[in-house]
C-alpha positions, -999 to +999 in steps of 0.1 A: +728+489-404+748+477-432+741+460-468+755+430-477+757+425-516+749+389-524+786+379-546+788+345-528+775+310-526+771+316-488+753+349-497+732+335-524+720+305-502+711+333-472+693+354-499+670+323-505+662+313-474+658+347-460+618+346-466+621+309-450+620+322-413+595+353-419+566+332-432+571+304-411+539+307-395+516+317-422+500+286-442+495+299-473+532+313-479+543+287-508+582+287-513+591+295-546+617+267-562+652+279-554+663+275-597+631+298-601+647+328-589+679+319-590+674+319-629+671+356-624+703+363-616+721+341-638+741+363-670+737+330-691+700+323-685+685+357-681+684+376-716+682+411-697+712+410-687+722+423-720+704+452-718+708+459-678+721+456-646+716+439-616+727+434-582+711+414-549+713+428-514+710+422-477+700+442-453+726+436-417+714+450-385+737+463-357+734+428-343+751+413-371+716+395-381+697+397-417+664+421-415+657+425-451+666+420-486+663+434-521+672+432-560+675+467-576+682+469-614+686+486-644+669+476-680+677+498-707+644+486-725+619+494-699+606+526-717+590+548-691+580+585-692+613+588-675+643+566-668+632+540-643+647+512-626+633+484-604+631+467-575+623+433-572+622+404-542+618+426-514+613+410-483+615+427-451+609+426-410+578+448-399+602+476-391+600+514-411+631+522-405+651+488-421+626+492-450+636+527-456+669+521-451+679+499-479+652+514-501+671+552-498+703+528-514+685+517-542+672+553-553+713+560-546+722+534-567+697+540-589+701+576-593+740+570-603+730+548-628+708+580-648+674+570-629+648+593-623+618+566-608+619+535-596+594+507-599+588+477-578+586+453-565+593+439-601+610+411-616+644+415-635+628+400-665+592+398-681+562+404-663+545+372-663+566+366-630+569+382-599+556+413-611+536+432-580+528+434-545+498+413-532+476+442-518+441+421-518+432+380-522+459+365-497+458+327-505+481+307-521+497+323-548+502+309-580+534+300-598+560+326-599+534+352-584+547+375-557+531+369-519+538+387-493+528+399-458+498+428-457+523+451-437+543+453-467+516+479-485+520+500-453+563+500-450+559+510-495+537+537-492+551+553-459+582+552-478+565+575-509+558+545-536+525+555-548+505+528-574+511+533-610+490+504-615+464+478-602+470+441-614+434+423-613+433+384-611+398+367-619+384+336-608+358+312-603+346+278-588+340+252-615+308+243-600+290+276-612+272+269-647+273+291-672+253+321-677+226+318-697+242+338-724+273+324-724+251+287-728+231+302-759+264+314-775+281+280-779+247+269-790+246+291-818+280+287-832+278+249-821+252+246-852+269+266-874+294+246-898+314+271-905+326+272-869+348+245-850+371+242-819+388+217-805+413+211-777+450+209-779+469+176-785+504+168-777+512+147-810+506+177-827+520+205-806+534+224-839+500+231-852+486+247-821+518+268-818+516+280-851+478+287-840+488+305-815+513+327-834+487+335-858+458+348-832+485+365-809+498+388-842+462+394-852+453+400-818+480+419-795+507+431-824+490+466-820+496+465-783+537+471-770+545+490-799+538+465-826+558+437-810+546+405-826+559+364-820+575+343-845+560+305-849+595+295-833+590+314-802+559+297-803+573+268-807+595+272-778+569+281-753+545+252-763+573+221-759+583+240-725+547+238-714+541+201-732+552+184-697+528+198-681+497+204-705+461+190-695+450+190-735+412+192-726+416+224-710+436+242-735+408+251-766+411+267-801+378+281-824+382+281-854+363+299-884+366+282-918+389+260-909+413+296-896+424+299-857+403+328-847+406+324-808+424+307-780+419+298-744+453+283-732+451+269-693+476+249-675+472+233-640+488+259-614+519+242-605+522+256-573+498+231-560+524+206-569+558+231-561+545+238-523+554+199-513+588+208-527+604+234-502+619+251-527+640+222-540+635+205-576+663+175-576+649+137-588+632+127-557+609+159-560+608+151-600+591+114-588+570+130-565+559+158-586+545+125-610+531+105-581+507+141-572+499+146-608+488+111-619+468+109-580+457+148-595+469+165-564+465+200-585+428+208-580+430+248-602+439+257-632+451+287-645+447+307-677+474+317-692+463+337-723+430+342-736+422+361-770+399+360-802+411+378-830+397+413-833+370+408-862+353+384-840+359+401-805+327+407-788+308+379-812+303+353-785+329+329-801+349+327-770+318+311-750+319+282-780+353+271-766+342+278-731+313+257-733+332+229-743+363+235-720+333+233-692+320+196-706+351+181-696+358+203-662+326+199-646+323+165-645+353+149-642+357+176-609+395+174-613+392+212-609+380+229-579+388+262-587+397+282-620+418+315-621+431+339-649+470+357-644+466+391-633+451+416-660+464+454-657+435+479-645+446+499-677+435+479-701+392+478-699+390+453-728+405+421-712+387+435-678+355+428-695+368+396-714+377+383-676+337+393-665+320+380-697+334+349-680+317+354-651+341+358-627+353+379-597+382+397-584+399+368-567+429+388-555+446+420-568+490+431-570+499+463-573+529+478-595+538+510-577+563+535-589+587+562-566+595+595-583+631+607-574+619+645-576+590+651-551+579+677-569+571+660-599+534+655-607+530+615-604+506+600-634+489+564-636+497+543-662+481+553-692+451+535-700+448+509-734+422+519-759 
């Protein structure tokens, strides 16, 4: 077996097309858009190249057929207990020898760069995309979410990877009525004039970007080393979201006019993109508009859900959730709701999901492999 480094247009195409044959009989597989994968490896578009290094590989068997692919990368700002690299975009035939061969090469590549461990499958980018191995809930994936055959778990664990943390995805049917508890809290805040709630409006997008900034910095700045977000960053995020926003599924709650909570949801883009076979040219864009107009998307996705600390645990979230329910249930536009993954190391957020009376519908796992096999393996630390 030999490895080809992806460094030509022809090999880039093979890298993109490799999963097609692998998943040809899997009805739940949705091919990602080529442009979304290509942007990860574009030095002009991916800021992580400023602080890291990345290569793509294709594994060829002795008969000259490609049987696996992998991306390997190091990122100076990926702060872990020991220097840790990453592997991603892993696809492989069901063959342990092939898997071991390409992972051994990944280990060698990372050792040469001073790494002591590798995590995977993860992204050479943010955690909201292509992160974790699917281990339960083999249904159609959400947009930018990894999907894989069941045997990948066996391949990686046989190699020696261990679960660093689990990524829990919660969902529910939109036909399920609000619980008595949620209804009671909704009615309580609806009667209190100090509290108001409203859905996002595209013609005033800057206002909601600003509200998002305020809530985010109060609710999450204490995590992740005190990382905050600036208004200009939030404005950019909301501007990119604008074409796909369904106004009545994103809500904010206010106390005396000050933003204290948000529930940001968007339609699941994969419900559109599954028809495009990885392409998104002008014909696909016209098709996208048609699908959007005809209500082809039956699932919406929770992107951000948060309350500022002083109102956490007081039922204020029920106010905006109840108002959203008034739209979603009668319209029957959406049949299912699913939240983006929550790390099992974050019990507060897991409890928030359970407050929605949602059930775990899928699970992904971020694995870690320590190069020193005598070193004690530690799970991701729990958040307080």
